[in-house]
N, C-alpha and C positions, 0 to 999 in steps of 0.2 A: 079138846078136840084133837085128833091125831093129824099127823102130817101126811097128806095124800099127794105126794109129788108125782106118782105114777098113775093118777086117776084118769088123766086125759093124755091121749097119744099126741105125738108131734104134729100129725096132720091136722088134728082138731085145733091145736094151739095155733098152728100156722094160719089156718082159715080165720080164726078169731082175730088174730093180729092184722090180717089183710083187711078185714072189715073196718078196723079202726084206722090203720095207716093209709091204705090205698083208697078206701071209699069215704074216709073222713067221718065215719059215724062216731058218736060219743061213746066213751068206754062204758058209761053207765047203761046206755041203751043196749049195746052188744052184750054186756055181762048179763043183763036181765033176760034178753032174748035167748041166750045160750044156757042160762042157768048156772053161771059161774060167778064167783065173787069178783067184785071190782078190783080188790088188791091183787088177786091172782092174775087177772087180765092185764093190769098195769105192769106187773112183773114181766109177763110174756112180751108185752109191747116194748118195754125198756130193754129186755134181753135181746130182742130182735133188731131194734133200731140203734142201740148203743154198740159201738164196735167192741167194747169190753176186751180190747186187746186181741180179738180174734184174728185180725189182720196181722198183728205183730206175732201172734202165736203161729199162724200159718207160715209167715215169713221165716220164723225161727226153725220150723219143721223143714221147710224147703232148704234152708241153709245147711241144716244138719244132714239132710239127704244128699245135698250137693257135695259136702265134705266126704261123706261115705263113698259116693260114686267116684270122686276123684282119687280116693285112696285105693278103691278097687281097680280103677283104671291103671294107676301106677303099678300095682301088683301084677296085673295082667301084662302090662308092657315089660316089666322085669322078667316075667316068665317067658314071654316071646323072645326076648333077647337071649336068655339062657338056652332056650331050645334052638335058636339060630346058631349059637356057638357050638352046641353039642352036635348038631347036624353037620356043621363044617368040620368038626373033628372026625366024625365017623364016616362021612361020605366024602371021598376024595374025587375030584374031577377026573374023568377018564379022558386020556389023550391018545 
């Protein structure tokens, strides 16, 4: 039997998981009602309830974005300072 990872959309999977996690229904009953295999539903529940480093992954993404933004800010500040100096050279105060 082939692997049908894309057989069910994320909304369907999410609804199935909510039936188990939030409503407390047994996996066997939900799987039977929805016509999905129990192992598939177990995987969906495990994937949604286990952090599986998703928090750590998101934190790493935010840290990388923060580093990039800090670098961009430093470059922008350097550009502003250079422009201020060039303006001071070309525009002399009128007395």
